[in-house]
gemmi code that builds the backbone of each chain (N, CA, C; Angstrom):
import gemmi

chains = {
    "A": [
        ("UNK", (174.545, 161.582, -240.910), (173.627, 162.132, -239.906), (174.192, 161.880, -238.507)),
        ("UNK", (174.311, 162.944, -237.725), (174.821, 162.825, -236.354), (173.769, 162.164, -235.481)),
        ("UNK", (174.120, 161.031, -234.886), (173.131, 160.323, -234.080), (173.508, 160.267, -232.609)),
        ("UNK", (174.402, 161.156, -232.192), (174.846, 161.114, -230.818), (174.939, 162.538, -230.274)),
        ("UNK", (174.458, 162.721, -229.047), (174.522, 164.032, -228.401), (175.572, 163.959, -227.305)),
        ("UNK", (176.494, 164.907, -227.295), (177.535, 164.916, -226.267), (177.671, 166.304, -225.677)),
        ("UNK", (177.639, 166.369, -224.363), (177.894, 167.643, -223.700), (178.830, 167.394, -222.537)),
        ("UNK", (179.704, 168.367, -222.302), (180.589, 168.235, -221.166), (180.579, 169.565, -220.413)),
        ("UNK", (180.343, 169.492, -219.111), (180.255, 170.707, -218.304), (181.086, 170.521, -217.042)),
        ("UNK", (181.780, 171.578, -216.667), (182.521, 171.534, -215.408), (181.708, 172.246, -214.331)),
        ("UNK", (181.481, 171.567, -213.216), (180.789, 172.174, -212.081), (181.776, 172.300, -210.923)),
        ("UNK", (181.882, 173.478, -210.338), (182.844, 173.659, -209.241), (182.323, 173.079, -207.923)),
        ("UNK", (181.935, 171.814, -207.977), (181.405, 171.115, -206.797), (181.951, 169.699, -206.803)),
        ("UNK", (182.127, 169.105, -205.642), (182.665, 167.731, -205.595), (181.682, 166.730, -206.212)),
        ("UNK", (182.201, 165.608, -206.717), (181.349, 164.582, -207.322), (180.188, 164.153, -206.425)),
        ("UNK", (180.401, 164.132, -205.091), (179.339, 163.707, -204.168), (178.088, 164.579, -204.331)),
        ("UNK", (178.323, 165.901, -204.469), (177.196, 166.831, -204.598), (176.516, 166.653, -205.949)),
        ("UNK", (177.330, 166.599, -207.020), (176.763, 166.451, -208.368), (176.001, 165.128, -208.474)),
        ("UNK", (176.589, 164.077, -207.915), (175.969, 162.745, -207.958), (174.571, 162.780, -207.337)),
        ("UNK", (174.438, 163.493, -206.217), (173.134, 163.624, -205.562), (172.106, 164.243, -206.508)),
        ("UNK", (172.554, 165.272, -207.231), (171.645, 165.953, -208.145), (171.288, 165.113, -209.371)),
        ("UNK", (172.081, 164.070, -209.629), (171.800, 163.180, -210.760), (171.001, 161.960, -210.343)),
        ("UNK", (170.921, 161.721, -209.018), (170.362, 160.437, -208.584), (169.284, 160.539, -207.510)),
        ("UNK", (168.941, 161.744, -207.064), (167.855, 161.860, -206.092), (166.671, 162.542, -206.767)),
        ("UNK", (165.563, 161.816, -206.802), (164.402, 162.262, -207.572), (164.025, 163.715, -207.299)),
        ("UNK", (163.996, 164.107, -206.011), (163.528, 165.459, -205.705), (164.542, 166.514, -206.155)),
        ("UNK", (165.831, 166.153, -206.166), (166.851, 167.081, -206.658), (166.860, 167.124, -208.192)),
        ("UNK", (166.652, 165.958, -208.816), (166.598, 165.897, -210.284), (165.457, 166.754, -210.807)),
        ("UNK", (164.353, 166.729, -210.070), (163.181, 167.483, -210.504), (163.472, 168.981, -210.593)),
        ("UNK", (164.377, 169.449, -209.718), (164.661, 170.885, -209.669), (165.331, 171.430, -210.923)),
        ("UNK", (166.073, 170.580, -211.642), (166.741, 171.089, -212.845), (166.399, 170.331, -214.121)),
        ("UNK", (165.851, 169.090, -213.939), (165.599, 168.256, -215.116), (164.106, 168.136, -215.396)),
        ("UNK", (163.458, 167.185, -214.771), (162.024, 167.011, -214.958), (161.474, 166.253, -213.759)),
        ("UNK", (160.150, 166.319, -213.620), (159.476, 165.504, -212.611), (159.759, 164.044, -212.929)),
        ("UNK", (159.984, 163.226, -211.902), (160.372, 161.836, -212.177), (160.130, 160.948, -210.969)),
        ("UNK", (160.192, 159.656, -211.200), (160.130, 158.702, -210.078), (161.358, 157.794, -210.089)),
        ("UNK", (162.496, 158.445, -210.301), (163.775, 157.735, -210.335), (164.116, 157.115, -208.982)),
        ("UNK", (164.747, 155.946, -209.029), (165.365, 155.375, -207.825), (166.701, 154.792, -208.244)),
        ("UNK", (167.696, 154.974, -207.385), (169.043, 154.496, -207.698), (169.129, 152.995, -207.449)),
        ("UNK", (168.470, 152.254, -208.390), (168.447, 150.801, -208.265), (168.596, 150.213, -209.654)),
        ("UNK", (169.533, 149.308, -209.819), (169.751, 148.689, -211.114), (168.464, 148.013, -211.589)),
        ("UNK", (168.061, 148.291, -212.829), (166.863, 147.672, -213.387), (165.572, 148.395, -213.050)),
        ("UNK", (165.665, 149.500, -212.277), (164.468, 150.232, -211.896), (163.852, 150.948, -213.105)),
        ("UNK", (162.567, 150.695, -213.345), (161.851, 151.399, -214.419), (161.289, 152.692, -213.869)),
        ("UNK", (161.512, 153.772, -214.583), (160.979, 155.055, -214.120), (160.623, 155.941, -215.303)),
        ("UNK", (159.987, 157.071, -214.991), (159.566, 157.994, -216.047), (159.928, 159.422, -215.680)),
        ("UNK", (160.196, 160.188, -216.718), (160.255, 161.638, -216.576), (158.984, 162.199, -217.191)),
        ("UNK", (158.474, 163.261, -216.601), (157.257, 163.870, -217.136), (157.458, 165.338, -217.420)),
        ("UNK", (157.086, 165.732, -218.636), (157.141, 167.143, -218.994), (155.926, 167.441, -219.879)),
        ("UNK", (155.861, 168.648, -220.432), (154.714, 168.984, -221.274), (154.821, 168.315, -222.638)),
        ("UNK", (153.677, 167.959, -223.251), (153.718, 167.342, -224.568), (154.164, 168.331, -225.658)),
        ("UNK", (154.792, 167.816, -226.705), (155.187, 168.639, -227.848), (154.598, 168.010, -229.101)),
        ("UNK", (153.406, 168.479, -229.477), (152.690, 167.833, -230.587), (153.491, 167.815, -231.897)),
        ("UNK", (154.245, 168.888, -232.190), (154.946, 168.936, -233.479), (156.036, 167.861, -233.562)),
        ("UNK", (156.427, 167.351, -232.414), (157.474, 166.325, -232.380), (156.865, 164.925, -232.185)),
        ("UNK", (155.538, 164.875, -232.073), (154.849, 163.631, -231.741), (155.397, 163.070, -230.433)),
        ("UNK", (155.471, 163.952, -229.438), (156.014, 163.598, -228.133), (154.953, 163.917, -227.087)),
        ("UNK", (154.545, 162.894, -226.323), (153.468, 163.111, -225.350), (153.991, 163.644, -224.017)),
        ("UNK", (155.321, 163.847, -223.917), (155.867, 164.452, -222.704), (156.310, 163.439, -221.653)),
        ("UNK", (156.244, 162.155, -221.994), (156.702, 161.138, -221.042), (157.958, 160.452, -221.596)),
        ("UNK", (159.009, 160.407, -220.780), (160.211, 159.667, -221.171), (160.260, 158.403, -220.323)),
        ("UNK", (160.301, 157.254, -220.988), (160.334, 155.960, -220.315), (161.785, 155.508, -220.175)),
        ("UNK", (162.180, 155.203, -218.924), (163.592, 154.883, -218.675), (163.740, 153.631, -217.818)),
        ("UNK", (164.927, 153.067, -217.893), (165.302, 151.949, -217.028), (166.768, 152.149, -216.646)),
        ("UNK", (167.069, 151.974, -215.357), (168.459, 152.115, -214.905), (169.272, 150.917, -215.396)),
        ("UNK", (170.330, 151.191, -216.175), (171.104, 150.119, -216.798), (172.467, 149.901, -216.136)),
        ("UNK", (173.010, 150.970, -215.543), (174.348, 150.847, -214.979), (174.539, 151.872, -213.867)),
        ("UNK", (175.096, 151.421, -212.743), (175.407, 152.341, -211.646), (176.834, 152.084, -211.183)),
        ("UNK", (177.624, 153.130, -211.181), (178.941, 153.053, -210.553), (179.028, 154.295, -209.686)),
        ("UNK", (178.757, 154.160, -208.367), (178.570, 155.321, -207.501), (179.632, 156.409, -207.692)),
        ("UNK", (179.175, 157.639, -207.818), (180.005, 158.841, -207.972), (180.738, 158.908, -209.310)),
        ("UNK", (180.543, 157.893, -210.168), (181.295, 157.878, -211.429), (180.446, 157.719, -212.671)),
        ("UNK", (179.483, 156.811, -212.591), (178.791, 156.447, -213.818), (177.333, 156.116, -213.564)),
        ("UNK", (176.476, 156.613, -214.442), (175.060, 156.288, -214.367), (174.533, 156.193, -215.795)),
        ("UNK", (173.858, 155.094, -216.087), (173.323, 154.899, -217.434), (171.860, 154.509, -217.344)),
        ("UNK", (171.022, 155.161, -218.146), (169.639, 154.690, -218.258), (169.135, 154.797, -219.683)),
        ("UNK", (168.156, 153.943, -219.993), (167.543, 154.017, -221.314), (166.642, 155.241, -221.359)),
        ("UNK", (166.336, 155.700, -222.557), (165.634, 156.967, -222.750), (164.737, 156.773, -223.971)),
        ("UNK", (163.448, 156.516, -223.700), (162.536, 156.190, -224.801), (161.312, 157.086, -224.767)),
        ("UNK", (160.858, 157.501, -225.917), (159.663, 158.344, -225.971), (158.811, 158.014, -227.188)),
        ("UNK", (157.632, 158.606, -227.184), (156.726, 158.380, -228.305), (155.544, 159.316, -228.275)),
        ("UNK", (154.583, 159.058, -229.176), (153.459, 159.968, -229.369), (152.335, 159.816, -228.345)),
        ("UNK", (152.359, 158.766, -227.519), (151.301, 158.620, -226.527), (150.851, 157.189, -226.370)),
        ("UNK", (150.041, 156.925, -225.350), (149.501, 155.594, -225.047), (150.611, 154.544, -224.921)),
        ("UNK", (151.789, 154.987, -224.436), (152.869, 154.039, -224.206), (153.582, 153.586, -225.472)),
        ("UNK", (153.181, 154.141, -226.621), (153.870, 153.794, -227.879), (155.267, 154.390, -227.880)),
        ("UNK", (156.247, 153.589, -228.245), (157.629, 154.067, -228.288), (158.073, 154.198, -229.737)),
        ("UNK", (158.500, 155.404, -230.106), (159.036, 155.580, -231.457), (160.522, 155.860, -231.432)),
        ("UNK", (160.972, 156.469, -230.333), (162.385, 156.824, -230.246), (163.019, 156.075, -229.083)),
        ("UNK", (164.098, 155.401, -229.375), (164.729, 154.519, -228.416), (166.200, 154.929, -228.319)),
        ("UNK", (166.639, 155.374, -227.132), (168.036, 155.812, -227.004), (168.550, 155.540, -225.596)),
        ("UNK", (169.782, 155.915, -225.340), (170.404, 155.666, -224.032), (171.110, 156.929, -223.540)),
        ("UNK", (171.005, 157.198, -222.235), (171.673, 158.342, -221.624), (172.810, 157.843, -220.729)),
        ("UNK", (174.003, 158.348, -220.979), (175.184, 157.975, -220.186), (175.692, 159.193, -219.436)),
        ("UNK", (175.817, 159.091, -218.125), (176.430, 160.147, -217.316), (177.783, 159.657, -216.822)),
        ("UNK", (178.811, 160.455, -216.986), (180.125, 160.114, -216.458), (180.654, 161.294, -215.654)),
        ("UNK", (181.105, 161.029, -214.430), (181.641, 162.087, -213.560), (183.123, 161.877, -213.334)),
        ("UNK", (183.878, 162.964, -213.415), (185.316, 162.887, -213.138), (185.699, 164.011, -212.189)),
        ("UNK", (186.292, 163.652, -211.061), (186.767, 164.672, -210.127), (187.937, 165.401, -210.776)),
        ("UNK", (187.910, 166.734, -210.705), (188.932, 167.510, -211.418), (188.988, 168.927, -210.861)),
        ("UNK", (190.167, 169.450, -210.596), (190.367, 170.846, -210.187), (189.326, 171.346, -209.181)),
        ("UNK", (189.195, 170.684, -208.062), (188.218, 171.091, -207.045), (186.786, 171.138, -207.562)),
        ("UNK", (186.516, 170.294, -208.488), (185.151, 170.254, -209.008), (184.901, 168.946, -209.722)),
        ("UNK", (183.906, 168.958, -210.590), (183.525, 167.737, -211.290), (183.273, 168.033, -212.762)),
        ("UNK", (183.919, 167.237, -213.592), (183.656, 167.307, -215.026), (182.535, 166.302, -215.303)),
        ("UNK", (181.428, 166.797, -215.832), (180.299, 165.917, -216.118), (180.171, 165.734, -217.619)),
        ("UNK", (180.212, 164.468, -218.044), (180.015, 164.171, -219.456), (178.643, 163.550, -219.624)),
        ("UNK", (177.881, 164.130, -220.532), (176.575, 163.566, -220.839), (176.600, 163.070, -222.271)),
        ("UNK", (176.213, 161.830, -222.449), (176.062, 161.322, -223.806), (174.657, 160.751, -223.940)),
        ("UNK", (173.961, 161.202, -224.951), (172.646, 160.640, -225.267), (172.784, 160.087, -226.681)),
        ("UNK", (172.808, 158.746, -226.789), (173.108, 158.173, -228.104), (172.355, 156.877, -228.328)),
        ("UNK", (172.725, 156.195, -229.395), (172.051, 154.941, -229.741), (170.644, 155.183, -230.257)),
        ("UNK", (170.415, 156.401, -230.749), (169.069, 156.725, -231.226), (168.649, 155.806, -232.356)),
        ("UNK", (167.465, 155.221, -232.199), (166.910, 154.503, -233.342), (165.392, 154.632, -233.346)),
        ("UNK", (164.854, 154.454, -234.507), (163.400, 154.459, -234.614), (162.901, 153.111, -234.142)),
        ("UNK", (162.146, 153.134, -233.044), (161.728, 151.874, -232.456), (160.545, 151.284, -233.207)),
        ("UNK", (159.755, 152.126, -233.813), (158.555, 151.635, -234.482), (158.386, 152.398, -235.784)),
        ("UNK", (158.899, 151.816, -236.846), (158.908, 152.527, -238.121), (157.494, 152.770, -238.647)),
        ("UNK", (156.556, 151.869, -238.292), (155.168, 152.095, -238.702), (154.650, 153.421, -238.176)),
        ("UNK", (154.953, 153.678, -236.904), (154.484, 154.927, -236.295), (155.180, 156.112, -236.956)),
        ("UNK", (156.480, 155.935, -237.259), (157.216, 157.007, -237.937), (156.546, 157.332, -239.262)),
        ("UNK", (156.162, 156.288, -239.993), (155.492, 156.497, -241.280), (154.181, 157.258, -241.090)),
        ("UNK", (153.410, 156.840, -240.067), (152.132, 157.510, -239.866), (152.309, 158.958, -239.404)),
        ("UNK", (153.371, 159.189, -238.612), (153.666, 160.573, -238.232), (154.013, 161.402, -239.463)),
        ("UNK", (154.779, 160.786, -240.368), (155.139, 161.491, -241.596), (153.886, 161.826, -242.394)),
        ("UNK", (152.946, 160.887, -242.409), (151.687, 161.126, -243.123), (150.943, 162.282, -242.490)),
        ("UNK", (150.951, 162.264, -241.163), (150.265, 163.290, -240.406), (150.833, 164.664, -240.743)),
        ("UNK", (152.126, 164.690, -240.998), (152.759, 165.963, -241.308), (152.506, 166.408, -242.737)),
        ("UNK", (151.724, 165.635, -243.445), (151.256, 166.106, -244.728), (152.113, 165.693, -245.904)),
        ("UNK", (153.327, 165.213, -245.617), (154.198, 164.869, -246.739), (153.578, 163.764, -247.579)),
        ("UNK", (153.203, 162.661, -246.925), (152.627, 161.556, -247.679), (151.262, 161.928, -248.246)),
        ("UNK", (150.533, 162.745, -247.483), (149.230, 163.186, -247.978), (149.417, 163.952, -249.282)),
        ("UNK", (150.456, 164.791, -249.310), (150.729, 165.541, -250.534), (151.152, 164.624, -251.675)),
        ("UNK", (151.991, 163.645, -251.332), (152.417, 162.699, -252.352), (151.191, 162.015, -252.946)),
        ("UNK", (150.246, 161.701, -252.050), (149.040, 161.031, -252.485), (148.246, 161.900, -253.454)),
        ("UNK", (148.150, 163.181, -253.087), (147.438, 164.130, -253.944), (148.093, 164.185, -255.312)),
        ("UNK", (149.425, 164.277, -255.299), (150.159, 164.379, -256.560), (149.906, 163.146, -257.425)),
        ("UNK", (149.963, 161.964, -256.750), (149.777, 160.753, -257.552), (148.353, 160.687, -258.102)),
        ("UNK", (147.394, 161.207, -257.324), (146.003, 161.238, -257.803), (145.877, 162.127, -259.027)),
        ("UNK", (146.492, 163.323, -258.925), (146.433, 164.265, -260.048), (147.062, 163.636, -261.292)),
        ("UNK", (148.221, 162.979, -261.058), (148.912, 162.344, -262.185), (148.021, 161.275, -262.822)),
        ("UNK", (147.370, 160.484, -261.933), (146.503, 159.431, -262.460), (145.328, 160.011, -263.235)),
        ("UNK", (144.764, 161.099, -262.701), (143.630, 161.736, -263.388), (144.075, 162.261, -264.743)),
        ("UNK", (145.269, 162.889, -264.745), (145.791, 163.415, -266.012), (145.955, 162.292, -267.017)),
        ("UNK", (146.468, 161.160, -266.485), (146.688, 160.024, -267.360), (145.366, 159.509, -267.915)),
        ("UNK", (144.353, 159.391, -267.001), (143.036, 158.928, -267.430), (142.482, 159.828, -268.517)),
        ("UNK", (142.654, 161.154, -268.257), (142.113, 162.123, -269.196), (142.786, 161.957, -270.562)),
        ("UNK", (144.118, 161.758, -270.519), (144.810, 161.662, -271.795), (144.468, 160.346, -272.510)),
        ("UNK", (144.172, 159.302, -271.688), (143.769, 158.037, -272.305), (142.436, 158.203, -273.024)),
        ("UNK", (141.551, 158.958, -272.317), (140.226, 159.189, -272.898), (140.336, 160.013, -274.169)),
        ("UNK", (141.243, 160.981, -274.145), (141.301, 161.949, -275.248), (141.778, 161.305, -276.564)),
    ],
    "B": [
        ("UNK", (157.081, 141.416, -265.378), (156.019, 141.451, -264.358), (155.360, 142.833, -264.364)),
        ("UNK", (154.031, 142.906, -264.593), (153.401, 144.231, -264.633), (153.416, 144.879, -263.237)),
        ("UNK", (153.660, 146.189, -263.190), (153.715, 146.892, -261.910), (152.465, 147.745, -261.734)),
        ("UNK", (151.655, 147.411, -260.721), (150.413, 148.182, -260.527), (150.697, 149.588, -260.006)),
        ("UNK", (149.877, 150.539, -260.350), (149.965, 151.895, -259.798), (149.234, 151.903, -258.466)),
        ("UNK", (149.952, 152.158, -257.398), (149.313, 152.151, -256.084), (149.403, 153.534, -255.460)),
        ("UNK", (148.411, 153.864, -254.615), (148.551, 155.121, -253.888), (149.419, 154.888, -252.649)),
        ("UNK", (149.792, 155.967, -251.974), (150.765, 155.827, -250.885), (150.279, 154.893, -249.781)),
        ("UNK", (148.971, 154.885, -249.563), (148.451, 154.036, -248.499), (148.620, 152.572, -248.851)),
        ("UNK", (148.381, 152.266, -250.122), (148.588, 150.884, -250.563), (150.074, 150.531, -250.545)),
        ("UNK", (150.906, 151.520, -250.839), (152.350, 151.268, -250.851), (152.831, 150.845, -249.469)),
        ("UNK", (152.392, 151.585, -248.438), (152.916, 151.284, -247.103), (152.100, 150.220, -246.377)),
        ("UNK", (151.013, 149.747, -247.002), (150.212, 148.701, -246.360), (150.968, 147.371, -246.384)),
        ("UNK", (151.933, 147.247, -247.274), (152.638, 145.979, -247.425), (153.843, 145.895, -246.485)),
        ("UNK", (153.895, 144.850, -245.625), (154.981, 144.762, -244.623), (156.384, 144.699, -245.246)),
        ("UNK", (156.535, 144.019, -246.382), (157.860, 143.947, -247.020), (158.310, 145.330, -247.466)),
        ("UNK", (157.383, 146.093, -248.043), (157.752, 147.438, -248.502), (158.064, 148.343, -247.320)),
        ("UNK", (157.317, 148.172, -246.213), (157.612, 148.986, -245.021), (159.014, 148.675, -244.520)),
        ("UNK", (159.350, 147.380, -244.523), (160.678, 146.969, -244.061), (161.753, 147.532, -244.999)),
        ("UNK", (161.484, 147.523, -246.301), (162.447, 148.096, -247.256), (162.637, 149.588, -246.990)),
        ("UNK", (161.549, 150.288, -246.741), (161.636, 151.724, -246.455), (162.421, 151.968, -245.167)),
        ("UNK", (162.185, 151.087, -244.174), (162.902, 151.238, -242.913), (164.412, 151.065, -243.132)),
        ("UNK", (164.762, 150.047, -243.921), (166.183, 149.821, -244.205), (166.779, 151.019, -244.951)),
        ("UNK", (165.997, 151.540, -245.892), (166.504, 152.676, -246.683), (166.541, 153.963, -245.872)),
        ("UNK", (165.785, 154.001, -244.754), (165.818, 155.202, -243.916), (167.175, 155.297, -243.225)),
        ("UNK", (167.890, 154.161, -243.127), (169.221, 154.177, -242.526), (170.294, 154.527, -243.543)),
        ("UNK", (170.206, 153.955, -244.731), (171.166, 154.309, -245.790), (170.672, 153.842, -247.153)),
        ("UNK", (171.265, 154.413, -248.186), (170.958, 153.983, -249.542), (171.497, 152.573, -249.754)),
        ("UNK", (170.767, 151.779, -250.527), (171.192, 150.397, -250.743), (170.973, 149.998, -252.199)),
        ("UNK", (171.890, 149.149, -252.724), (171.632, 148.596, -254.050), (170.476, 147.593, -253.961)),
        ("UNK", (169.741, 147.453, -255.043), (168.599, 146.531, -255.036), (169.054, 145.128, -254.631)),
        ("UNK", (170.265, 144.732, -255.067), (170.769, 143.399, -254.717), (170.906, 143.192, -253.211)),
        ("UNK", (171.437, 144.217, -252.496), (171.573, 144.077, -251.040), (170.212, 144.047, -250.377)),
        ("UNK", (169.313, 144.846, -250.910), (167.946, 144.875, -250.384), (167.345, 143.470, -250.518)),
        ("UNK", (167.552, 142.879, -251.693), (166.954, 141.575, -252.008), (167.445, 140.475, -251.063)),
        ("UNK", (168.730, 140.579, -250.639), (169.290, 139.557, -249.759), (168.516, 139.406, -248.450)),
        ("UNK", (167.857, 140.503, -248.018), (167.159, 140.475, -246.739), (165.760, 139.873, -246.831)),
        ("UNK", (165.327, 139.564, -248.014), (163.953, 139.097, -248.148), (163.902, 137.734, -248.811)),
        ("UNK", (162.975, 136.952, -248.309), (162.817, 135.613, -248.825), (161.856, 135.664, -250.009)),
        ("UNK", (162.299, 136.313, -251.070), (161.466, 136.371, -252.263), (162.372, 136.495, -253.481)),
        ("UNK", (161.806, 136.237, -254.646), (162.617, 136.259, -255.859), (163.110, 137.671, -256.161)),
        ("UNK", (164.190, 137.764, -256.881), (164.749, 139.039, -257.277), (163.708, 139.872, -258.081)),
        ("UNK", (162.982, 139.254, -259.052), (161.943, 140.024, -259.758), (160.862, 140.565, -258.820)),
        ("UNK", (160.537, 139.788, -257.764), (159.516, 140.244, -256.819), (160.019, 141.471, -256.063)),
        ("UNK", (161.303, 141.444, -255.683), (161.891, 142.605, -254.997), (161.884, 143.818, -255.932)),
        ("UNK", (162.297, 143.577, -257.188), (162.308, 144.666, -258.178), (160.925, 145.285, -258.344)),
        ("UNK", (159.920, 144.441, -258.271), (158.555, 144.948, -258.417), (158.195, 145.875, -257.253)),
        ("UNK", (158.555, 145.457, -256.013), (158.306, 146.306, -254.846), (159.039, 147.642, -254.988)),
        ("UNK", (160.291, 147.546, -255.453), (161.106, 148.748, -255.626), (160.434, 149.689, -256.628)),
        ("UNK", (159.947, 149.106, -257.709), (159.288, 149.900, -258.754), (158.042, 150.591, -258.192)),
        ("UNK", (157.299, 149.845, -257.360), (156.083, 150.409, -256.765), (156.433, 151.606, -255.881)),
        ("UNK", (157.502, 151.455, -255.070), (157.899, 152.547, -254.166), (158.431, 153.737, -254.965)),
        ("UNK", (159.093, 153.403, -256.068), (159.626, 154.463, -256.939), (158.473, 155.239, -257.598)),
        ("UNK", (157.503, 154.493, -258.118), (156.363, 155.136, -258.792), (155.574, 156.027, -257.839)),
        ("UNK", (155.518, 155.627, -256.578), (154.738, 156.404, -255.607), (155.553, 157.571, -255.043)),
        ("UNK", (156.820, 157.685, -255.456), (157.627, 158.832, -255.033), (158.330, 158.663, -253.694)),
        ("UNK", (158.386, 157.436, -253.195), (159.048, 157.210, -251.907), (160.570, 157.175, -252.034)),
        ("UNK", (161.032, 156.664, -253.168), (162.481, 156.492, -253.321), (162.940, 156.986, -254.694)),
        ("UNK", (164.235, 157.256, -254.788), (164.832, 157.515, -256.095), (165.779, 156.354, -256.396)),
        ("UNK", (166.062, 156.144, -257.673), (166.950, 155.047, -258.068), (168.057, 155.627, -258.933)),
        ("UNK", (169.284, 155.216, -258.598), (170.419, 155.752, -259.342), (171.351, 154.599, -259.706)),
        ("UNK", (171.835, 154.586, -260.942), (172.790, 153.557, -261.358), (174.193, 153.994, -261.002)),
        ("UNK", (174.853, 153.192, -260.129), (176.252, 153.476, -259.802), (177.025, 152.207, -260.121)),
        ("UNK", (177.938, 152.283, -261.095), (178.625, 151.076, -261.550), (177.594, 150.103, -262.079)),
        ("UNK", (177.673, 148.873, -261.579), (176.715, 147.876, -262.063), (175.491, 147.792, -261.166)),
        ("UNK", (175.501, 148.567, -260.094), (174.417, 148.446, -259.122), (173.361, 149.530, -259.320)),
        ("UNK", (172.128, 149.169, -258.973), (171.055, 150.154, -258.964), (170.782, 150.509, -257.500)),
        ("UNK", (171.132, 151.723, -257.106), (170.987, 152.166, -255.719), (169.625, 152.810, -255.470)),
        ("UNK", (168.988, 152.380, -254.373), (167.722, 152.985, -253.964), (168.000, 153.951, -252.805)),
        ("UNK", (167.425, 155.137, -252.901), (167.594, 156.135, -251.847), (166.229, 156.644, -251.419)),
        ("UNK", (166.020, 156.664, -250.117), (164.741, 157.150, -249.600), (164.651, 158.655, -249.800)),
        ("UNK", (163.528, 159.115, -250.324), (163.307, 160.562, -250.389), (162.955, 161.018, -248.988)),
        ("UNK", (163.882, 161.720, -248.368), (163.866, 161.911, -246.922), (162.764, 162.814, -246.372)),
        ("UNK", (162.195, 163.635, -247.234), (161.328, 164.722, -246.755), (160.444, 164.375, -245.555)),
        ("UNK", (159.787, 163.234, -245.649), (158.845, 162.892, -244.592), (159.452, 162.056, -243.491)),
        ("UNK", (160.715, 161.704, -243.647), (161.308, 160.756, -242.717), (162.423, 161.364, -241.874)),
        ("UNK", (162.324, 162.657, -241.614), (163.386, 163.306, -240.849), (163.042, 163.379, -239.367)),
        ("UNK", (162.090, 162.519, -238.952), (161.637, 162.501, -237.555), (162.790, 162.335, -236.572)),
        ("UNK", (163.635, 161.352, -236.854), (164.712, 161.015, -235.919), (165.642, 162.212, -235.726)),
        ("UNK", (165.988, 162.863, -236.845), (166.879, 164.012, -236.758), (166.234, 165.136, -235.933)),
        ("UNK", (164.923, 165.285, -236.088), (164.216, 166.318, -235.309), (164.294, 166.031, -233.812)),
        ("UNK", (164.119, 164.755, -233.452), (164.210, 164.353, -232.042), (165.606, 164.629, -231.509)),
        ("UNK", (166.615, 164.274, -232.304), (167.990, 164.428, -231.833), (168.313, 165.907, -231.624)),
        ("UNK", (167.904, 166.756, -232.574), (168.133, 168.206, -232.386), (167.399, 168.700, -231.152)),
        ("UNK", (166.175, 168.193, -230.980), (165.395, 168.618, -229.821), (166.119, 168.265, -228.522)),
        ("UNK", (166.569, 167.017, -228.417), (167.218, 166.596, -227.168), (168.596, 167.230, -226.984)),
        ("UNK", (169.257, 167.554, -228.081), (170.534, 168.250, -227.984), (170.327, 169.575, -227.235)),
        ("UNK", (169.336, 170.347, -227.704), (169.015, 171.621, -227.037), (168.503, 171.421, -225.624)),
        ("UNK", (167.672, 170.390, -225.483), (167.086, 170.050, -224.204), (168.185, 169.857, -223.150)),
        ("UNK", (169.173, 169.016, -223.483), (170.235, 168.725, -222.516), (171.075, 169.961, -222.224)),
        ("UNK", (171.331, 170.755, -223.262), (172.105, 171.981, -223.071), (171.429, 172.869, -222.025)),
        ("UNK", (170.108, 173.050, -222.199), (169.341, 173.877, -221.269), (169.340, 173.291, -219.866)),
        ("UNK", (169.143, 171.969, -219.789), (169.034, 171.331, -218.477), (170.368, 171.388, -217.714)),
        ("UNK", (171.470, 171.180, -218.433), (172.780, 171.223, -217.770), (173.075, 172.631, -217.258)),
        ("UNK", (172.570, 173.612, -217.993), (172.704, 175.006, -217.571), (171.874, 175.236, -216.293)),
        ("UNK", (170.666, 174.674, -216.278), (169.817, 174.744, -215.075), (170.562, 174.220, -213.858)),
        ("UNK", (171.224, 173.078, -214.067), (171.929, 172.435, -212.967), (173.053, 173.340, -212.465)),
        ("UNK", (173.719, 173.981, -213.411), (174.802, 174.889, -213.060), (174.281, 176.039, -212.185)),
        ("UNK", (173.189, 176.638, -212.633), (172.585, 177.741, -211.880), (172.193, 177.282, -210.482)),
        ("UNK", (171.575, 176.118, -210.434), (171.102, 175.565, -209.169), (172.270, 175.342, -208.206)),
        ("UNK", (173.335, 174.714, -208.717), (174.500, 174.422, -207.879), (175.195, 175.710, -207.437)),
        ("UNK", (175.275, 176.676, -208.329), (175.931, 177.936, -207.981), (175.152, 178.711, -206.921)),
        ("UNK", (173.826, 178.676, -207.030), (173.005, 179.328, -206.003), (173.219, 178.684, -204.651)),
        ("UNK", (173.459, 177.372, -204.702), (173.668, 176.606, -203.481), (174.949, 177.099, -202.786)),
        ("UNK", (175.992, 177.372, -203.588), (177.244, 177.889, -203.027), (176.994, 179.223, -202.334)),
        ("UNK", (176.287, 180.095, -203.061), (176.049, 181.443, -202.537), (175.331, 181.396, -201.194)),
        ("UNK", (174.328, 180.467, -201.132), (173.538, 180.376, -199.904), (174.369, 179.860, -198.738)),
        ("UNK", (175.284, 178.890, -199.022), (176.002, 178.260, -197.915), (177.240, 179.058, -197.511)),
    ],
}
model = gemmi.Model(1)
for chain_id, residues in chains.items():
    chain = gemmi.Chain(chain_id)
    for i, (resn, *xyz) in enumerate(residues, 1):
        res = gemmi.Residue()
        res.name, res.seqid = resn, gemmi.SeqId(i, " ")
        for name, pos in zip(("N", "CA", "C"), xyz):
            atom = gemmi.Atom()
            atom.name, atom.element = name, gemmi.Element(name[0])
            atom.pos, atom.b_iso = gemmi.Position(*pos), 0.0
            res.add_atom(atom)
        chain.add_residue(res)
    model.add_chain(chain)
structure = gemmi.Structure()
structure.add_model(model)
structure.setup_entities()
């Protein structure tokens, strides 16, 4: 199972310009999401978007700035869940900038995905009907067994 | 050791079984490796495994001398769904940034 997302894009703009768009809240909002980011190591912030019920995602991404290397590197944690601050998905976003051919090569890596709360994952699975169906099947099997015992 | 028939709710109510399912959500494991992680007798682990097997959570396959437990993934593909979602998400967002930056060139 692939557990890492990697994208690389070349922008015909100097790293200074791209860096601004990755690190200034009002500029980030224009292409990414509403946020309260600050370029400060250890700063806790959130991105806000619309909820996606089928994914058990309430639309809030909880982040913390983990690494800053001006014009070169930016790392933050990337955590989400079904709501009320519950975290089910725990990952990290790495931005790397390289000056190249009168522009900037931007590498994005979103990796380290893990299930932060397996209990919630189980309950989400139940919600999706899989476990409910398993339950139904086991009930039917038990009833069949009871019936055959009686017979 | 007699193995009780439990429904799925009873199966996942037990913290040891939840932990076993979590471990199996990462990869298939022989019962022996599973047992090493728990402070309980080997027969007790086997009983939990049997309960999860009876409830349809896992399959068991004999490979060599080991009995391998594999999670039946159907209900546990949440993580993969998130990863696919964010893969597309980032693709779209990086494209947004490109459009935004290019418009900036045109304006200036």
